[in-house]
Backbone as CSV, one residue per row, in Angstrom:
resi,resn,N_x,N_y,N_z,CA_x,CA_y,CA_z,C_x,C_y,C_z
1,MET,136.054,154.116,45.235,135.435,155.343,45.697,135.225,156.275,44.499
2,ALA,134.039,156.735,44.308,133.719,157.626,43.196,134.218,159.042,43.477
3,SER,134.639,159.720,42.424,135.126,161.090,42.558,133.957,162.055,42.710
4,ASN,134.228,163.155,43.366,133.242,164.182,43.656,133.028,165.072,42.428
5,GLN,131.778,165.272,42.050,131.440,166.100,40.887,131.946,167.531,41.045
6,LYS,131.978,168.041,42.274,132.457,169.412,42.502,133.927,169.549,42.115
7,ILE,134.722,168.519,42.368,136.139,168.542,41.989,136.271,168.539,40.466
8,VAL,135.474,167.707,39.809,135.498,167.640,38.341,135.124,169.003,37.760
9,ASP,134.062,169.607,38.280,133.626,170.914,37.792,134.699,171.980,38.009
10,PHE,135.358,171.943,39.167,136.411,172.906,39.467,137.566,172.769,38.471
11,ILE,138.005,171.541,38.246,139.125,171.325,37.322,138.738,171.734,35.902
12,LEU,137.524,171.401,35.478,137.071,171.820,34.142,137.089,173.341,34.012
13,ASP,136.675,174.027,35.066,136.695,175.484,35.057,138.130,176.002,34.967
14,GLN,139.034,175.365,35.679,140.438,175.786,35.691,141.125,175.585,34.336
15,ILE,140.719,174.576,33.585,141.392,174.272,32.317,140.610,174.761,31.100
16,ALA,139.568,175.552,31.330,138.679,175.984,30.241,139.410,176.690,29.103
17,SER,140.495,177.384,29.390,141.201,178.131,28.341,142.115,177.251,27.487
18,SER,142.199,175.952,27.800,143.103,175.073,27.043,142.487,174.555,25.743
19,GLY,141.201,174.741,25.554,140.519,174.260,24.357,139.090,173.881,24.699
20,ILE,138.520,173.002,23.911,137.162,172.517,24.186,137.300,171.376,25.181
21,VAL,136.897,171.631,26.431,137.088,170.646,27.488,135.747,170.084,27.963
22,SER,135.793,168.826,28.370,134.601,168.167,28.909,135.048,166.986,29.757
23,ALA,134.088,166.429,30.474,134.362,165.246,31.289,133.285,164.215,31.006
24,LYS,133.680,162.966,31.048,132.739,161.871,30.840,132.876,160.916,32.019
25,LYS,131.751,160.635,32.652,131.749,159.749,33.808,131.915,158.307,33.342
26,MET,132.845,157.615,33.981,133.106,156.223,33.642,133.335,155.441,34.926
27,PHE,132.417,154.569,35.266,132.555,153.707,36.439,132.777,154.502,37.720
28,GLY,132.120,155.634,37.877,132.242,156.451,39.072,133.410,157.413,39.040
29,GLU,134.268,157.283,38.049,135.403,158.179,37.891,135.198,158.963,36.590
30,TYR,136.160,159.797,36.212,135.966,160.680,35.070,137.165,160.692,34.132
31,ALA,136.856,160.755,32.841,137.875,161.002,31.818,137.715,162.467,31.416
32,LEU,138.831,163.184,31.334,138.807,164.572,30.896,139.257,164.651,29.444
33,TYR,138.506,165.381,28.655,138.777,165.541,27.232,139.176,166.984,26.944
34,CYS,140.118,167.129,26.032,140.471,168.440,25.498,140.552,168.278,23.985
35,ASN,139.702,169.000,23.283,139.657,168.927,21.820,139.511,167.479,21.340
36,ASP,138.578,166.764,21.936,138.219,165.378,21.582,139.290,164.342,21.922
37,LYS,140.280,164.699,22.717,141.325,163.755,23.121,141.245,163.543,24.632
38,VAL,141.347,162.306,25.081,141.402,162.044,26.517,142.787,162.477,26.989
39,VAL,142.817,163.466,27.866,144.088,164.014,28.332,144.371,163.703,29.795
40,ALA,143.328,163.350,30.541,143.520,163.130,31.970,142.373,162.298,32.529
41,LEU,142.599,161.798,33.735,141.577,161.069,34.473,141.467,161.686,35.861
42,ILE,140.272,161.655,36.393,140.079,162.000,37.798,139.584,160.736,38.469
43,CYS,140.404,160.207,39.359,140.090,158.973,40.075,140.342,159.206,41.565
44,ASN,139.384,158.818,42.371,139.499,159.008,43.825,139.862,160.451,44.173
45,ASP,139.237,161.390,43.473,139.440,162.823,43.692,140.884,163.269,43.479
46,GLN,141.626,162.552,42.630,142.994,162.910,42.270,143.050,163.139,40.762
47,LEU,143.899,164.058,40.332,144.051,164.358,38.910,145.272,163.639,38.364
48,TYR,145.052,162.858,37.310,146.113,162.121,36.637,146.133,162.548,35.170
49,VAL,147.247,163.121,34.727,147.379,163.597,33.351,148.172,162.566,32.555
50,LYS,147.702,162.302,31.326,148.405,161.346,30.462,149.841,161.796,30.261
51,PRO,150.780,160.877,30.362,152.176,161.265,30.178,152.492,161.581,28.720
52,SER,153.296,162.608,28.540,153.806,162.972,27.217,155.175,163.609,27.420
53,SER,155.989,163.582,26.391,157.339,164.141,26.522,157.285,165.652,26.770
54,SER,156.414,166.355,26.077,156.311,167.805,26.280,155.745,168.126,27.660
55,GLY,154.799,167.310,28.105,154.237,167.497,29.445,155.293,167.294,30.514
56,ARG,156.116,166.281,30.348,157.192,166.009,31.309,158.171,167.190,31.355
57,GLU,158.508,167.737,30.180,159.392,168.906,30.105,158.771,170.098,30.818
58,PHE,157.478,170.298,30.616,156.776,171.429,31.202,156.721,171.314,32.726
59,ILE,156.420,170.122,33.219,156.276,169.930,34.666,157.625,169.909,35.367
60,GLY,158.589,169.249,34.763,159.882,169.066,35.422,159.811,167.831,36.306
61,GLN,160.033,168.009,37.592,159.950,166.906,38.560,158.484,166.516,38.722
62,VAL,158.153,165.271,38.411,156.754,164.858,38.446,156.611,163.497,39.114
63,GLU,155.533,163.356,39.878,155.201,162.059,40.471,154.377,161.287,39.451
64,GLU,154.664,159.999,39.335,153.896,159.164,38.423,153.285,158.002,39.199
65,HIS,151.983,157.831,39.018,151.252,156.762,39.688,150.149,156.269,38.755
66,PRO,149.755,155.014,38.872,148.602,154.556,38.105,147.315,155.096,38.747
67,PRO,146.361,155.543,37.944,145.119,156.081,38.499,144.212,155.011,39.115
68,TYR,144.396,153.765,38.706,143.631,152.647,39.255,144.480,151.392,39.082
69,PRO,144.190,150.357,39.848,145.015,149.135,39.765,145.063,148.563,38.349
70,GLY,146.258,148.240,37.914,146.456,147.661,36.592,146.660,148.673,35.486
71,ALA,146.529,149.955,35.785,146.698,151.002,34.765,148.159,151.378,34.614
72,LYS,148.476,151.980,33.461,149.810,152.542,33.256,149.961,153.771,34.150
73,LYS,151.201,154.176,34.371,151.446,155.351,35.204,151.092,156.630,34.454
74,TYR,150.472,157.542,35.168,150.126,158.875,34.684,150.851,159.887,35.555
75,PHE,150.904,161.144,35.098,151.441,162.214,35.924,150.386,162.555,36.967
76,MET,150.723,162.440,38.234,149.783,162.791,39.296,150.015,164.259,39.651
77,ILE,148.978,165.063,39.490,149.066,166.498,39.743,148.414,166.776,41.093
78,SER,149.214,167.241,42.026,148.722,167.454,43.385,147.707,168.597,43.435
79,GLY,146.829,168.513,44.403,145.748,169.482,44.557,146.213,170.917,44.703
80,ASP,147.398,171.140,45.249,147.875,172.516,45.405,148.189,173.167,44.058
81,MET,148.371,172.370,43.013,148.629,172.914,41.676,147.337,173.238,40.922
82,TRP,146.216,172.769,41.405,144.942,172.997,40.712,144.533,174.461,40.736
83,ASP,144.972,175.203,41.748,144.564,176.596,41.870,145.227,177.499,40.829
84,ASP,146.328,177.062,40.269,147.034,177.848,39.250,146.442,177.503,37.878
85,ASN,145.355,178.191,37.534,144.627,177.834,36.313,145.461,178.025,35.052
86,GLU,146.341,179.014,35.011,147.182,179.207,33.821,148.135,178.030,33.640
87,TRP,148.755,177.592,34.730,149.690,176.469,34.673,148.955,175.187,34.283
88,LEU,147.820,174.941,34.926,147.072,173.706,34.672,146.518,173.682,33.248
89,ALA,145.975,174.797,32.784,145.456,174.871,31.413,146.587,174.680,30.398
90,SER,147.754,175.229,30.694,148.904,175.051,29.795,149.308,173.589,29.719
91,LEU,149.359,172.917,30.861,149.701,171.499,30.884,148.706,170.677,30.062
92,ILE,147.424,170.960,30.214,146.394,170.213,29.473,146.522,170.484,27.977
93,LYS,146.757,171.733,27.594,146.911,172.057,26.169,148.153,171.379,25.588
94,ILE,149.259,171.425,26.313,150.495,170.775,25.873,150.265,169.281,25.686
95,THR,149.570,168.680,26.635,149.287,167.249,26.566,148.407,166.929,25.362
96,ALA,147.353,167.708,25.170,146.453,167.479,24.026,147.203,167.625,22.709
97,ASP,148.068,168.620,22.629,148.837,168.833,21.396,149.792,167.679,21.115
98,ASP,150.291,167.029,22.160,151.238,165.920,22.021,150.564,164.593,21.641
99,LEU,149.302,164.452,21.985,148.610,163.180,21.755,148.110,163.061,20.320
100,PRO,148.082,161.834,19.797,147.574,161.643,18.435,146.062,161.873,18.368
101,VAL,145.591,162.177,17.175,144.160,162.346,16.947,143.499,160.978,17.125
102,PRO,142.395,160.916,17.892,141.746,159.616,18.085,141.223,159.053,16.766
103,LYS,141.294,157.745,16.645,140.800,157.083,15.440,139.277,157.090,15.450
104,LYS,138.715,157.289,14.285,137.255,157.252,14.146,136.789,155.820,14.303
105,LYS,135.719,155.646,15.059,135.147,154.311,15.209,134.249,154.036,14.019
106,SER,134.444,152.878,13.411,133.594,152.529,12.271,132.297,151.929,12.783
107,ARG,131.254,152.205,12.074,129.953,151.656,12.452,129.890,150.201,12.035
108,ARG,129.307,149.410,12.876,129.112,147.988,12.543,127.989,147.861,11.540
109,LYS,128.174,146.942,10.625,127.104,146.662,9.669,126.087,145.780,10.348
110,GLN,124.821,146.131,10.176,123.764,145.345,10.791,123.507,144.086,9.973
111,ALA,123.264,142.991,10.670,122.962,141.720,9.994,121.596,141.809,9.343
112,MET,121.483,141.177,8.205,120.201,141.205,7.479,119.345,140.044,7.825
């Protein structure tokens, strides 16, 4: 089931103060980026934040579920927490700060 664009837009609006945020559609679902790092996924209209030690400390008691079959467990953030934009933006910023800088993809050399 594909996620609803309105939910993605709402969450992006809620986390706007955490940095440069965007979403990229992937197979009907969405990856959320903060400062060029994938920090969360929206799958089946649910928000899943990448696990990090600082994020776990910030959240406290957290539910962990895979966002799709075969995936690693992520922090599942319930919809009632989405309305608290300060809390949600803080979680996204903390997560982005904890994650490593993505590696640059090298360009393939074209065959002659």
